[in-house]
BAMI-562584 format. One record per atom (N, C-alpha, C, O): y, x, z negated; atom name; residue in one letter. Coordinates in steps of 0.2 Angstrom, whole numbers. Atoms other than C-alpha are relative to their C-alpha. Example, Ala and Ser with C-alpha at 12.3 -4.5 7.8 and 13.67 -1.06 7.14 Angstrom:
% BAMI-562584
(rec (-6, 4, 0), N, A)
(rec (-22, 62, -39), CA, A)
(rec (6, 4, 0), C, A)
(rec (5, 9, -3), O, A)
(rec (-6, -4, 1), N, S)
(rec (-5, 68, -36), CA, S)
(rec (5, -4, -3), C, S)
(rec (11, -1, -4), O, S)
% end
This chain:
% BAMI-562584
(rec (-3, -6, 4), N, M)
(rec (-176, 189, 139), CA, M)
(rec (0, -1, -7), C, M)
(rec (4, -5, -9), O, M)
(rec (1, 1, 7), N, A)
(rec (-181, 190, 121), CA, A)
(rec (6, 4, -3), C, A)
(rec (8, 10, -2), O, A)
(rec (-6, -3, 4), N, E)
(rec (-166, 194, 109), CA, E)
(rec (-3, 5, -5), C, E)
(rec (-8, 3, -9), O, E)
(rec (3, -4, 5), N, R)
(rec (-169, 209, 98), CA, R)
(rec (3, -2, -7), C, R)
(rec (9, -3, -8), O, R)
(rec (-2, 2, 7), N, T)
(rec (-168, 205, 79), CA, T)
(rec (1, 6, -4), C, T)
(rec (5, 5, -9), O, T)
(rec (-1, -5, 5), N, D)
(rec (-169, 222, 72), CA, D)
(rec (7, 4, 2), C, D)
(rec (9, 4, 7), O, D)
(rec (-7, -3, -1), N, P)
(rec (-152, 230, 69), CA, P)
(rec (-1, 7, 3), C, P)
(rec (-6, 11, 3), O, P)
(rec (0, -6, -3), N, A)
(rec (-147, 246, 78), CA, A)
(rec (0, 5, -6), C, A)
(rec (3, 4, -11), O, A)
(rec (0, -5, 6), N, P)
(rec (-150, 262, 68), CA, P)
(rec (7, 3, -1), C, P)
(rec (11, 4, 4), O, P)
(rec (-7, -2, 2), N, P)
(rec (-135, 269, 59), CA, P)
(rec (1, 7, 4), C, P)
(rec (7, 8, 5), O, P)
(rec (-2, -6, -4), N, L)
(rec (-137, 286, 68), CA, L)
(rec (2, -1, 7), C, L)
(rec (7, 2, 9), O, L)
(rec (-3, 2, -7), N, W)
(rec (-135, 278, 85), CA, W)
(rec (7, -3, 0), C, W)
(rec (11, -1, 4), O, W)
(rec (-7, 3, 1), N, R)
(rec (-120, 268, 79), CA, R)
(rec (5, 5, -1), C, R)
(rec (10, 5, 1), O, R)
(rec (-5, -5, 2), N, R)
(rec (-112, 283, 71), CA, R)
(rec (1, 5, 6), C, R)
(rec (6, 7, 7), O, R)
(rec (-1, -5, -6), N, L)
(rec (-116, 294, 87), CA, L)
(rec (4, -3, 5), C, L)
(rec (9, 0, 8), O, L)
(rec (-4, 3, -5), N, A)
(rec (-109, 281, 98), CA, A)
(rec (8, 0, -2), C, A)
(rec (12, 0, 2), O, A)
(rec (-7, 0, 3), N, W)
(rec (-93, 279, 87), CA, W)
(rec (3, 7, 1), C, W)
(rec (9, 8, 3), O, W)
(rec (-3, -6, -1), N, F)
(rec (-91, 298, 87), CA, F)
(rec (1, 2, 7), C, F)
(rec (7, 5, 9), O, F)
(rec (-1, -2, -7), N, I)
(rec (-93, 300, 106), CA, I)
(rec (6, -4, 2), C, I)
(rec (10, -1, 6), O, I)
(rec (-6, 4, -3), N, G)
(rec (-80, 286, 109), CA, G)
(rec (6, 3, -3), C, G)
(rec (11, 3, 1), O, G)
(rec (-6, -3, 3), N, L)
(rec (-68, 294, 97), CA, L)
(rec (2, 6, 3), C, L)
(rec (8, 8, 4), O, L)
(rec (-2, -7, -3), N, W)
(rec (-70, 311, 104), CA, W)
(rec (2, -1, 8), C, W)
(rec (7, 3, 10), O, W)
(rec (-3, 1, -7), N, A)
(rec (-68, 304, 122), CA, A)
(rec (7, -2, 0), C, A)
(rec (11, 0, 4), O, A)
(rec (-7, 2, 0), N, A)
(rec (-52, 295, 117), CA, A)
(rec (4, 6, -2), C, A)
(rec (10, 6, 1), O, A)
(rec (-4, -6, 2), N, G)
(rec (-46, 311, 109), CA, G)
(rec (1, 5, 6), C, G)
(rec (7, 7, 7), O, G)
(rec (0, -4, -5), N, V)
(rec (-50, 321, 124), CA, V)
(rec (5, -3, 6), C, V)
(rec (9, 1, 9), O, V)
(rec (-4, 4, -5), N, A)
(rec (-42, 308, 136), CA, A)
(rec (8, 1, -2), C, A)
(rec (12, 2, 2), O, A)
(rec (-7, 0, 2), N, T)
(rec (-26, 308, 125), CA, T)
(rec (3, 7, 1), C, T)
(rec (9, 8, 4), O, T)
(rec (-3, -7, -1), N, V)
(rec (-24, 327, 125), CA, V)
(rec (1, 2, 7), C, V)
(rec (6, 5, 9), O, V)
(rec (-1, -1, -8), N, A)
(rec (-27, 328, 144), CA, A)
(rec (6, -4, 3), C, A)
(rec (9, -1, 7), O, A)
(rec (-6, 4, -2), N, A)
(rec (-14, 314, 147), CA, A)
(rec (6, 4, -2), C, A)
(rec (11, 4, 2), O, A)
(rec (-6, -3, 2), N, V)
(rec (-2, 323, 136), CA, V)
(rec (2, 6, 3), C, V)
(rec (7, 8, 5), O, V)
(rec (0, -7, -4), N, A)
(rec (-5, 340, 144), CA, A)
(rec (2, -1, 7), C, A)
(rec (7, 3, 9), O, A)
(rec (-1, 1, -7), N, Y)
(rec (-4, 333, 161), CA, Y)
(rec (8, -3, 1), C, Y)
(rec (11, -1, 5), O, Y)
(rec (-6, 3, 0), N, G)
(rec (12, 323, 157), CA, G)
(rec (5, 6, -1), C, G)
(rec (11, 6, 2), O, G)
(rec (-4, -6, 2), N, W)
(rec (20, 339, 149), CA, W)
(rec (1, 5, 6), C, W)
(rec (6, 7, 7), O, W)
(rec (0, -4, -5), N, R)
(rec (15, 349, 164), CA, R)
(rec (5, -3, 6), C, R)
(rec (9, 1, 9), O, R)
(rec (-4, 3, -5), N, L)
(rec (23, 337, 176), CA, L)
(rec (8, 0, -2), C, L)
(rec (12, 1, 2), O, L)
(rec (-7, 0, 2), N, L)
(rec (39, 336, 165), CA, L)
(rec (3, 7, 1), C, L)
(rec (9, 8, 3), O, L)
(rec (-2, -7, -1), N, V)
(rec (40, 355, 165), CA, V)
(rec (2, 2, 7), C, V)
(rec (6, 5, 9), O, V)
(rec (-1, -1, -7), N, A)
(rec (38, 356, 183), CA, A)
(rec (6, -4, 3), C, A)
(rec (9, -1, 8), O, A)
(rec (-5, 4, -2), N, G)
(rec (50, 342, 186), CA, G)
(rec (7, 3, -2), C, G)
(rec (12, 3, 2), O, G)
(rec (-7, -2, 3), N, V)
(rec (64, 350, 175), CA, V)
(rec (1, 7, 3), C, V)
(rec (6, 9, 5), O, V)
(rec (-1, -7, -3), N, G)
(rec (61, 368, 181), CA, G)
(rec (0, 0, 7), C, G)
(rec (1, 5, 10), O, G)
% end
């Protein structure tokens, strides 16, 4: 297996960073919403 010497294009790096950040944000919002729903259901 030959190792690639050319660097990754900035577009792909930026896109991967954006997708990772977006996924983390969505997961955080979903976890908070789910926890809030459980809390409300448990209290009510």
